[in-house]
MOPAC internal coordinates of N, CA, C and O (Angstrom, degrees):
PM7 1SCF
backbone

  N    0.0000 0     0.00 0     0.00 0    0    0    0
  C    1.4393 1     0.00 0     0.00 0    1    0    0
  C    1.5231 1   110.28 1     0.00 0    2    1    0
  O    1.2310 1   120.33 1   -41.91 1    3    2    1
  N    1.3161 1   116.97 1   138.09 1    3    2    1
  C    1.4450 1   121.11 1  -177.64 1    5    3    2
  C    1.5191 1   112.69 1  -105.28 1    6    5    3
  O    1.2310 1   119.68 1  -162.89 1    7    6    5
  N    1.2942 1   118.22 1    17.11 1    7    6    5
  C    1.4487 1   122.08 1  -177.83 1    9    7    6
  C    1.5214 1   111.00 1   -80.97 1   10    9    7
  O    1.2310 1   120.99 1   -39.07 1   11   10    9
  N    1.3223 1   115.71 1   140.93 1   11   10    9
  C    1.4545 1   120.89 1   174.29 1   13   11   10
  C    1.5134 1   110.49 1   -67.68 1   14   13   11
  O    1.2310 1   120.74 1   147.23 1   15   14   13
  N    1.3100 1   116.19 1   -32.77 1   15   14   13
  C    1.4509 1   121.44 1  -178.12 1   17   15   14
  C    1.5224 1   109.24 1  -108.98 1   18   17   15
  O    1.2310 1   121.09 1   -72.03 1   19   18   17
  N    1.3262 1   115.53 1   107.97 1   19   18   17
  C    1.4584 1   119.87 1   176.62 1   21   19   18
  C    1.5149 1   109.37 1  -152.47 1   22   21   19
  O    1.2310 1   121.09 1   -20.80 1   23   22   21
  N    1.3117 1   115.52 1   159.20 1   23   22   21
  C    1.4518 1   122.06 1   178.45 1   25   23   22
  C    1.5173 1   108.24 1  -153.47 1   26   25   23
  O    1.2310 1   120.82 1   -19.38 1   27   26   25
  N    1.3141 1   116.03 1   160.62 1   27   26   25
  C    1.4534 1   122.02 1   177.34 1   29   27   26
  C    1.5166 1   108.53 1  -119.77 1   30   29   27
  O    1.2310 1   120.72 1   -44.29 1   31   30   29
  N    1.3184 1   116.23 1   135.71 1   31   30   29
  C    1.4581 1   122.39 1   178.03 1   33   31   30
  C    1.5208 1   107.08 1  -120.26 1   34   33   31
  O    1.2310 1   120.91 1   -48.36 1   35   34   33
  N    1.3242 1   115.86 1   131.64 1   35   34   33
  C    1.4620 1   120.41 1   177.31 1   37   35   34
  C    1.5155 1   109.46 1  -111.45 1   38   37   35
  O    1.2310 1   120.64 1   -14.27 1   39   38   37
  N    1.3158 1   116.38 1   165.73 1   39   38   37
  C    1.4688 1   121.29 1  -179.59 1   41   39   38
  C    1.5201 1   111.65 1   -63.41 1   42   41   39
  O    1.2310 1   120.18 1   155.78 1   43   42   41
  N    1.3352 1   117.27 1   -24.22 1   43   42   41
  C    1.4635 1   120.18 1  -178.72 1   45   43   42
  C    1.5273 1   112.91 1   -90.76 1   46   45   43
  O    1.2310 1   119.68 1   173.05 1   47   46   45
  N    1.3253 1   118.21 1    -6.95 1   47   46   45
  C    1.4656 1   121.42 1   178.61 1   49   47   46
  C    1.5236 1   110.65 1   -69.09 1   50   49   47
  O    1.2310 1   121.43 1   -29.73 1   51   50   49
  N    1.3126 1   114.88 1   150.27 1   51   50   49
  C    1.4605 1   118.98 1   173.96 1   53   51   50
  C    1.5222 1   110.52 1   -79.00 1   54   53   51
  O    1.2310 1   120.02 1   153.42 1   55   54   53
  N    1.3427 1   117.56 1   -26.58 1   55   54   53
  C    1.4596 1   120.65 1   179.82 1   57   55   54
  C    1.5198 1   110.09 1   -79.55 1   58   57   55
  O    1.2310 1   121.26 1   -51.07 1   59   58   57
  N    1.2968 1   115.20 1   128.93 1   59   58   57
  C    1.4630 1   121.19 1   178.24 1   61   59   58
  C    1.5265 1   109.13 1   -82.92 1   62   61   59
  O    1.2310 1   119.84 1   -25.88 1   63   62   61
  N    1.3405 1   117.90 1   154.12 1   63   62   61
  C    1.4613 1   120.42 1   177.78 1   65   63   62
  C    1.5315 1   113.10 1   -54.66 1   66   65   63
  O    1.2310 1   119.68 1   141.18 1   67   66   65
  N    1.3259 1   118.21 1   -38.82 1   67   66   65
  C    1.4681 1   120.19 1  -179.56 1   69   67   66
  C    1.5241 1   111.42 1   -61.23 1   70   69   67
  O    1.2310 1   120.32 1   138.25 1   71   70   69
  N    1.3139 1   117.00 1   -41.75 1   71   70   69
  C    1.4664 1   120.24 1   178.55 1   73   71   70
  C    1.5265 1   111.14 1   -71.39 1   74   73   71
  O    1.2310 1   120.36 1   146.52 1   75   74   73
  N    1.3255 1   116.92 1   -33.48 1   75   74   73
  C    1.4677 1   120.51 1   177.00 1   77   75   74
  C    1.5261 1   110.00 1   -63.18 1   78   77   75
  O    1.2310 1   120.22 1   140.33 1   79   78   77
  N    1.3357 1   117.19 1   -39.67 1   79   78   77
  C    1.4640 1   121.15 1   177.59 1   81   79   78
  C    1.5223 1   110.07 1   -62.48 1   82   81   79
  O    1.2310 1   120.22 1   131.89 1   83   82   81
  N    1.3150 1   117.18 1   -48.11 1   83   82   81
  C    1.4628 1   121.40 1  -178.94 1   85   83   82
  C    1.5219 1   110.33 1   -60.87 1   86   85   83
  O    1.2310 1   119.93 1   133.52 1   87   86   85
  N    1.3259 1   117.73 1   -46.48 1   87   86   85
  C    1.4625 1   121.38 1   179.87 1   89   87   86
  C    1.5211 1   111.64 1   -62.49 1   90   89   87
  O    1.2310 1   120.31 1   138.62 1   91   90   89
  N    1.3220 1   117.02 1   -41.38 1   91   90   89
  C    1.4607 1   121.80 1  -179.06 1   93   91   90
  C    1.5285 1   111.13 1   -65.56 1   94   93   91
  O    1.2310 1   120.25 1   135.60 1   95   94   93
  N    1.3288 1   117.13 1   -44.40 1   95   94   93
  C    1.4677 1   120.93 1   179.24 1   97   95   94
  C    1.5259 1   110.34 1   -66.70 1   98   97   95
  O    1.2310 1   120.15 1   140.16 1   99   98   97
  N    1.3180 1   117.32 1   -39.84 1   99   98   97
  C    1.4651 1   120.50 1   177.69 1  101   99   98
  C    1.5284 1   110.45 1   -60.86 1  102  101   99
  O    1.2310 1   120.40 1   135.84 1  103  102  101
  N    1.3184 1   116.84 1   -44.16 1  103  102  101
  C    1.4652 1   121.24 1   178.73 1  105  103  102
  C    1.5256 1   111.13 1   -63.68 1  106  105  103
  O    1.2310 1   120.30 1   135.51 1  107  106  105
  N    1.3190 1   117.03 1   -44.49 1  107  106  105
  C    1.4601 1   121.66 1  -176.47 1  109  107  106
  C    1.5300 1   112.55 1   -68.24 1  110  109  107
  O    1.2310 1   120.44 1   144.74 1  111  110  109
  N    1.3250 1   116.77 1   -35.26 1  111  110  109
  C    1.4605 1   120.78 1  -176.34 1  113  111  110
  C    1.5209 1   113.54 1   -95.43 1  114  113  111
  O    1.2310 1   120.49 1   167.18 1  115  114  113
  N    1.3251 1   116.68 1   -12.82 1  115  114  113
  C    1.4613 1   119.84 1  -178.46 1  117  115  114
  C    1.5185 1   112.87 1    73.36 1  118  117  115
  O    1.2310 1   121.03 1  -158.96 1  119  118  117
  N    1.3255 1   115.64 1    21.04 1  119  118  117
  C    1.4633 1   121.74 1  -179.92 1  121  119  118
  C    1.5216 1   108.07 1  -107.77 1  122  121  119
  O    1.2310 1   120.39 1   -41.06 1  123  122  121
  N    1.3368 1   116.86 1   138.94 1  123  122  121
  C    1.4578 1   120.68 1   177.13 1  125  123  122
  C    1.5267 1   109.23 1   -58.90 1  126  125  123
  O    1.2310 1   120.26 1   -42.26 1  127  126  125
  N    1.3189 1   117.11 1   137.74 1  127  126  125
  C    1.4615 1   122.27 1  -178.01 1  129  127  126
  C    1.5270 1   112.18 1   -55.05 1  130  129  127
  O    1.2310 1   120.05 1   146.24 1  131  130  129
  N    1.3287 1   117.50 1   -33.76 1  131  130  129
  C    1.4642 1   120.86 1  -179.66 1  133  131  130
  C    1.5234 1   112.75 1   -72.87 1  134  133  131
  O    1.2310 1   120.45 1   164.67 1  135  134  133
  N    1.3354 1   116.75 1   -15.33 1  135  134  133
  C    1.4618 1   120.20 1  -179.35 1  137  135  134
  C    1.5282 1   112.79 1   -96.74 1  138  137  135
  O    1.2310 1   119.95 1   174.08 1  139  138  137
  N    1.3221 1   117.69 1    -5.92 1  139  138  137
  C    1.4584 1   120.57 1   177.03 1  141  139  138
  C    1.5214 1   110.02 1   -72.12 1  142  141  139
  O    1.2310 1   120.92 1   -24.33 1  143  142  141
  N    1.3314 1   115.85 1   155.67 1  143  142  141
  C    1.4623 1   119.05 1   175.34 1  145  143  142
  C    1.5323 1   108.51 1   -62.35 1  146  145  143
  O    1.2310 1   119.64 1   -26.95 1  147  146  145
  N    1.3220 1   118.30 1   153.05 1  147  146  145
  C    1.4631 1   119.80 1   178.58 1  149  147  146
  C    1.5294 1   111.34 1   -59.20 1  150  149  147
  O    1.2310 1   120.62 1   -43.17 1  151  150  149
  N    1.3131 1   116.42 1   136.83 1  151  150  149
  C    1.4578 1   121.59 1  -178.87 1  153  151  150
  C    1.5244 1   111.37 1   -60.65 1  154  153  151
  O    1.2310 1   120.02 1   147.85 1  155  154  153
  N    1.3296 1   117.57 1   -32.15 1  155  154  153
  C    1.4539 1   120.41 1  -177.77 1  157  155  154
  C    1.5269 1   112.92 1   -64.91 1  158  157  155
  O    1.2310 1   119.78 1   168.41 1  159  158  157
  N    1.3427 1   118.03 1   -11.59 1  159  158  157
  C    1.4594 1   120.04 1   173.22 1  161  159  158
  C    1.5268 1   110.83 1   -72.40 1  162  161  159
  O    1.2310 1   120.43 1   159.35 1  163  162  161
  N    1.3404 1   116.78 1   -20.65 1  163  162  161
  C    1.4660 1   121.49 1  -178.04 1  165  163  162
  C    1.5243 1   112.90 1  -106.06 1  166  165  163
  O    1.2310 1   120.43 1   142.66 1  167  166  165
  N    1.3376 1   116.78 1   -37.34 1  167  166  165
  C    1.4716 1   121.33 1  -175.67 1  169  167  166
  C    1.5266 1   108.51 1  -160.09 1  170  169  167
  O    1.2310 1   120.40 1   -25.65 1  171  170  169
  N    1.3019 1   116.85 1   154.35 1  171  170  169
  C    1.4637 1   121.79 1   177.27 1  173  171  170
  C    1.5365 1   108.29 1   -72.31 1  174  173  171
  O    1.2310 1   119.63 1   -69.04 1  175  174  173
  N    1.3344 1   118.32 1   110.96 1  175  174  173
  C    1.4670 1   120.72 1  -177.86 1  177  175  174
  C    1.5293 1   113.37 1   -58.71 1  178  177  175
  O    1.2310 1   119.85 1   144.13 1  179  178  177
  N    1.3258 1   117.89 1   -35.87 1  179  178  177
  C    1.4671 1   120.42 1   179.89 1  181  179  178
  C    1.5239 1   110.79 1   -66.50 1  182  181  179
  O    1.2310 1   120.28 1   141.06 1  183  182  181
  N    1.3283 1   117.08 1   -38.94 1  183  182  181
  C    1.4632 1   119.99 1   177.30 1  185  183  182
  C    1.5260 1   110.28 1   -65.42 1  186  185  183
  O    1.2310 1   120.40 1   139.06 1  187  186  185
  N    1.3233 1   116.84 1   -40.94 1  187  186  185
  C    1.4599 1   121.38 1   177.61 1  189  187  186
  C    1.5234 1   110.64 1   -62.21 1  190  189  187
  O    1.2310 1   120.14 1   135.67 1  191  190  189
  N    1.3251 1   117.34 1   -44.33 1  191  190  189
  C    1.4689 1   121.46 1  -179.88 1  193  191  190
  C    1.5183 1   112.20 1   -65.05 1  194  193  191
  O    1.2310 1   120.52 1   149.33 1  195  194  193
  N    1.3192 1   116.62 1   -30.67 1  195  194  193
  C    1.4611 1   119.52 1  -178.27 1  197  195  194
  C    1.5293 1   112.51 1   -68.76 1  198  197  195
  O    1.2310 1   119.79 1   165.10 1  199  198  197
  N    1.3200 1   118.01 1   -14.90 1  199  198  197
  C    1.4617 1   120.77 1  -179.40 1  201  199  198
  C    1.5232 1   112.14 1   -60.74 1  202  201  199
  O    1.2310 1   120.03 1   148.68 1  203  202  201
  N    1.3232 1   117.54 1   -31.32 1  203  202  201
  C    1.4684 1   120.35 1  -179.94 1  205  203  202
  C    1.5222 1   112.30 1   -75.96 1  206  205  203
  O    1.2310 1   120.61 1   154.84 1  207  206  205
  N    1.3090 1   116.44 1   -25.16 1  207  206  205
  C    1.4609 1   118.73 1  -177.51 1  209  207  206
  C    1.5158 1   113.63 1  -102.93 1  210  209  207
  O    1.2310 1   120.47 1   152.86 1  211  210  209
  N    1.3297 1   116.71 1   -27.14 1  211  210  209
  C    1.4572 1   120.28 1  -179.16 1  213  211  210
  C    1.5194 1   108.89 1  -142.85 1  214  213  211
  O    1.2310 1   120.63 1  -100.18 1  215  214  213
  N    1.3216 1   116.41 1    79.82 1  215  214  213
  C    1.4621 1   120.15 1  -174.69 1  217  215  214
  C    1.5232 1   112.50 1  -107.69 1  218  217  215
  O    1.2310 1   120.13 1  -154.50 1  219  218  217
  N    1.3169 1   117.36 1    25.50 1  219  218  217
  C    1.4666 1   119.46 1  -179.72 1  221  219  218
  C    1.5242 1   110.31 1   -61.60 1  222  221  219
  O    1.2310 1   120.81 1   -54.84 1  223  222  221
  N    1.3125 1   116.07 1   125.16 1  223  222  221
  C    1.4484 1   121.56 1   179.28 1  225  223  222
  C    1.5169 1   114.58 1    82.70 1  226  225  223
  O    1.2310 1   119.34 1   176.43 1  227  226  225
  N    1.3047 1   118.87 1    -3.57 1  227  226  225
  C    1.4615 1   122.61 1  -179.73 1  229  227  226
  C    1.5192 1   110.08 1   -85.31 1  230  229  227
  O    1.2310 1   120.03 1   -44.26 1  231  230  229
  N    1.3321 1   117.55 1   135.74 1  231  230  229
  C    1.4579 1   119.85 1   173.42 1  233  231  230
  C    1.5262 1   110.82 1  -125.26 1  234  233  231
  O    1.2310 1   119.71 1   132.99 1  235  234  233
  N    1.3368 1   118.17 1   -47.01 1  235  234  233
  C    1.4634 1   119.59 1   177.52 1  237  235  234
  C    1.5248 1   110.71 1  -165.36 1  238  237  235
  O    1.2310 1   121.51 1   -17.90 1  239  238  237
  N    1.3376 1   114.71 1   162.10 1  239  238  237
  C    1.4509 1   121.62 1   173.94 1  241  239  238
  C    1.5123 1   108.29 1  -154.10 1  242  241  239
  O    1.2310 1   120.77 1   -21.73 1  243  242  241
  N    1.3215 1   116.13 1   158.27 1  243  242  241
  C    1.4558 1   123.53 1   176.86 1  245  243  242
  C    1.5173 1   108.54 1  -133.31 1  246  245  243
  O    1.2310 1   120.93 1   -35.49 1  247  246  245
  N    1.3378 1   115.83 1   144.51 1  247  246  245
  C    1.4551 1   120.50 1   172.69 1  249  247  246
  C    1.5114 1   108.64 1  -153.67 1  250  249  247
  O    1.2310 1   120.79 1   -23.43 1  251  250  249
  N    1.3192 1   116.10 1   156.57 1  251  250  249
  C    1.4586 1   122.69 1  -179.46 1  253  251  250
  C    1.5228 1   108.67 1   -92.78 1  254  253  251
  O    1.2310 1   120.96 1   -47.69 1  255  254  253
  N    1.3365 1   115.77 1   132.31 1  255  254  253
  C    1.4623 1   120.18 1   178.37 1  257  255  254
  C    1.5190 1   109.18 1  -147.45 1  258  257  255
  O    1.2310 1   120.37 1   -59.04 1  259  258  257
  N    1.2995 1   116.91 1   120.96 1  259  258  257
  C    1.4603 1   124.29 1   176.75 1  261  259  258
  C    1.5235 1   113.03 1    48.83 1  262  261  259
  O    1.2310 1   121.07 1  -131.50 1  263  262  261
  N    1.3172 1   115.57 1    48.50 1  263  262  261
  C    1.4500 1   120.41 1   174.72 1  265  263  262
  C    1.5161 1   115.42 1    80.28 1  266  265  263
  O    1.2310 1   119.76 1  -169.31 1  267  266  265
  N    1.3009 1   118.06 1    10.69 1  267  266  265
  C    1.4655 1   122.18 1   177.66 1  269  267  266
  C    1.5186 1   109.45 1  -130.48 1  270  269  267
  O    1.2310 1   121.00 1   -28.15 1  271  270  269
  N    1.3232 1   115.70 1   151.85 1  271  270  269
  C    1.4443 1   120.64 1   170.56 1  273  271  270
  C    1.5160 1   106.90 1   -93.91 1  274  273  271
  O    1.2310 1   120.84 1   -58.87 1  275  274  273
  N    1.3161 1   115.99 1   121.13 1  275  274  273
  C    1.4624 1   122.23 1   179.73 1  277  275  274
  C    1.5284 1   107.06 1   -94.84 1  278  277  275
  O    1.2310 1   121.03 1   -53.16 1  279  278  277
  N    1.3255 1   115.63 1   126.84 1  279  278  277
  C    1.4599 1   121.58 1   179.27 1  281  279  278
  C    1.5223 1   106.98 1  -112.42 1  282  281  279
  O    1.2310 1   120.74 1   -57.09 1  283  282  281
  N    1.3360 1   116.19 1   122.91 1  283  282  281
  C    1.4570 1   122.51 1  -179.51 1  285  283  282
  C    1.5211 1   107.18 1  -117.78 1  286  285  283
  O    1.2310 1   120.52 1   -58.04 1  287  286  285
  N    1.3374 1   116.61 1   121.96 1  287  286  285
  C    1.4593 1   120.99 1  -177.73 1  289  287  286
  C    1.5212 1   110.11 1  -131.82 1  290  289  287
  O    1.2310 1   121.27 1   -34.54 1  291  290  289
  N    1.3153 1   115.17 1   145.46 1  291  290  289
  C    1.4519 1   119.62 1   173.72 1  293  291  290
  C    1.5248 1   107.90 1   -87.48 1  294  293  291
  O    1.2310 1   120.75 1   -52.26 1  295  294  293
  N    1.3334 1   116.16 1   127.74 1  295  294  293
  C    1.4576 1   123.22 1   177.79 1  297  295  294
  C    1.5255 1   106.10 1  -125.52 1  298  297  295
  O    1.2310 1   120.34 1   -81.76 1  299  298  297
  N    1.3211 1   116.96 1    98.24 1  299  298  297
  C    1.4623 1   120.48 1  -173.60 1  301  299  298
  C    1.5124 1   108.86 1    66.02 1  302  301  299
  O    1.2310 1   120.74 1    56.99 1  303  302  301
  N    1.3276 1   116.18 1  -123.01 1  303  302  301
  C    1.4644 1   120.30 1   178.12 1  305  303  302
  C    1.5232 1   111.76 1   -98.11 1  306  305  303
  O    1.2310 1   120.33 1  -178.77 1  307  306  305
  N    1.3281 1   116.97 1     1.23 1  307  306  305
  C    1.4601 1   121.91 1  -178.37 1  309  307  306
  C    1.5261 1   111.60 1   -99.73 1  310  309  307
  O    1.2310 1   120.98 1   -17.72 1  311  310  309
  N    1.3159 1   115.73 1   162.28 1  311  310  309
  C    1.4581 1   123.18 1   174.76 1  313  311  310
  C    1.5229 1   106.98 1  -112.79 1  314  313  311
  O    1.2310 1   120.53 1   -59.62 1  315  314  313
  N    1.3322 1   116.58 1   120.38 1  315  314  313
  C    1.4630 1   122.95 1   178.47 1  317  315  314
  C    1.5247 1   107.80 1   -98.77 1  318  317  315
  O    1.2310 1   120.51 1   -50.71 1  319  318  317
  N    1.3239 1   116.63 1   129.29 1  319  318  317
  C    1.4533 1   122.14 1  -179.02 1  321  319  318
  C    1.5204 1   107.70 1  -121.66 1  322  321  319
  O    1.2310 1   120.31 1   -52.51 1  323  322  321
  N    1.3215 1   117.02 1   127.49 1  323  322  321
  C    1.4576 1   120.37 1   178.13 1  325  323  322
  C    1.5186 1   109.98 1  -138.62 1  326  325  323
  O    1.2310 1   121.15 1   -17.54 1  327  326  325
  N    1.3233 1   115.40 1   162.46 1  327  326  325
  C    1.4595 1   121.73 1   179.74 1  329  327  326
  C    1.5116 1   109.59 1  -115.17 1  330  329  327
  O    1.2310 1   121.54 1   -39.57 1  331  330  329
  N    1.3040 1   114.65 1   140.43 1  331  330  329
  C    1.4620 1   122.22 1   176.68 1  333  331  330
  C    1.5228 1   106.72 1  -129.41 1  334  333  331
  O    1.2310 1   120.35 1   -17.76 1  335  334  333
  N    1.3384 1   116.94 1   162.24 1  335  334  333
  C    1.4724 1   117.82 1   171.46 1  337  335  334
  C    1.5291 1   108.84 1   -58.23 1  338  337  335
  O    1.2310 1   120.11 1   -27.50 1  339  338  337
  N    1.3003 1   117.40 1   152.50 1  339  338  337
  C    1.4632 1   121.04 1  -177.17 1  341  339  338
  C    1.5169 1   109.91 1   -58.37 1  342  341  339
  O    1.2310 1   120.86 1   -54.15 1  343  342  341
  N    1.3365 1   115.95 1   125.85 1  343  342  341
  C    1.4605 1   121.03 1   175.45 1  345  343  342
  C    1.5171 1   111.02 1  -125.11 1  346  345  343
  O    1.2310 1   119.98 1   157.97 1  347  346  345
  N    1.3228 1   117.64 1   -22.03 1  347  346  345
  C    1.4612 1   120.94 1   179.98 1  349  347  346
  C    1.5231 1   108.57 1   -70.11 1  350  349  347
  O    1.2310 1   120.80 1   -53.20 1  351  350  349
  N    1.3268 1   116.08 1   126.80 1  351  350  349
  C    1.4576 1   120.36 1   178.92 1  353  351  350
  C    1.5201 1   112.85 1    72.05 1  354  353  351
  O    1.2310 1   119.90 1  -165.23 1  355  354  353
  N    1.3172 1   117.80 1    14.77 1  355  354  353
  C    1.4566 1   119.81 1   179.80 1  357  355  354
  C    1.5131 1   109.98 1   -71.46 1  358  357  355
  O    1.2310 1   120.29 1    11.43 1  359  358  357
  N    1.2751 1   117.05 1  -168.57 1  359  358  357
  C    1.4510 1   121.87 1  -171.57 1  361  359  358
  C    1.5161 1   113.07 1   -74.23 1  362  361  359
  O    1.2310 1   120.28 1  -135.23 1  363  362  361
  N    1.3022 1   117.07 1    44.77 1  363  362  361
  C    1.4519 1   121.05 1   174.79 1  365  363  362
  C    1.5154 1   108.20 1   -80.80 1  366  365  363
  O    1.2310 1   120.34 1   -44.56 1  367  366  365
  N    1.3145 1   116.95 1   135.44 1  367  366  365
  C    1.4545 1   119.71 1   178.29 1  369  367  366
  C    1.5116 1   109.59 1  -118.21 1  370  369  367
  O    1.2310 1   121.23 1   -31.00 1  371  370  369
  N    1.2998 1   115.25 1   149.00 1  371  370  369
  C    1.4558 1   121.63 1   178.14 1  373  371  370
  C    1.5175 1   107.58 1  -120.03 1  374  373  371
  O    1.2310 1   120.62 1   -52.80 1  375  374  373
  N    1.3134 1   116.41 1   127.20 1  375  374  373
  C    1.4590 1   121.25 1   176.17 1  377  375  374
  C    1.5160 1   107.27 1   -81.09 1  378  377  375
  O    1.2310 1   120.43 1   -69.27 1  379  378  377
  N    1.3234 1   116.79 1   110.73 1  379  378  377
  C    1.4559 1   122.23 1  -176.22 1  381  379  378
  C    1.5200 1   110.94 1   -58.57 1  382  381  379
  O    1.2310 1   120.10 1   146.03 1  383  382  381
  N    1.3110 1   117.41 1   -33.97 1  383  382  381
  C    1.4608 1   120.80 1  -179.11 1  385  383  382
  C    1.5283 1   111.49 1   -64.49 1  386  385  383
  O    1.2310 1   120.03 1   154.28 1  387  386  385
  N    1.3227 1   117.55 1   -25.72 1  387  386  385
  C    1.4536 1   121.79 1  -179.57 1  389  387  386
  C    1.5138 1   113.69 1   -99.45 1  390  389  387
  O    1.2310 1   119.79 1  -170.69 1  391  390  389
  N    1.3256 1   118.01 1     9.31 1  391  390  389
  C    1.4544 1   119.96 1  -172.27 1  393  391  390
  C    1.5305 1   113.63 1   -85.70 1  394  393  391
  O    1.2310 1   119.25 1   178.00 1  395  394  393
  N    1.2820 1   119.03 1    -2.00 1  395  394  393
  C    1.4576 1   120.03 1   177.16 1  397  395  394
  C    1.5083 1   111.71 1   151.67 1  398  397  395
  O    1.2310 1   120.85 1     1.65 1  399  398  397
  N    1.3131 1   115.97 1  -178.35 1  399  398  397
  C    1.4721 1   119.48 1  -178.93 1  401  399  398
  C    1.5095 1   111.54 1   -66.69 1  402  401  399
  O    1.2310 1   121.16 1   -35.31 1  403  402  401
  N    1.2889 1   115.39 1   144.69 1  403  402  401
  C    1.4748 1   119.31 1   178.78 1  405  403  402
  C    1.5162 1   109.56 1   -98.60 1  406  405  403
  O    1.2310 1   120.87 1   -20.26 1  407  406  405
  N    1.3160 1   115.95 1   159.74 1  407  406  405
  C    1.4651 1   121.37 1  -176.34 1  409  407  406
  C    1.4909 1   112.04 1   -83.30 1  410  409  407
  O    1.2310 1   120.10 1   180.00 1  411  410  409

């Protein structure tokens, strides 16, 4: 990962992935963690936390939170969390004419 802001969470850590995301975004944005929007507006925190205990079939996910794209990846038995500039919902355009067969 090439992100300046990243952290690793293991199943034995006391910090849950949801709290790691909040702390990482607070650090990156310079905003107090208590002043950030609730994480549940972006993703279910309990589902995110369950990745450390039950990650069968999980490889990675991305979601937008407080102006950052959060990238969560499984690396062995650990969960790697990093921040990227927002890319989800960015100025990507789709040419409708090229989107598939027409009727």
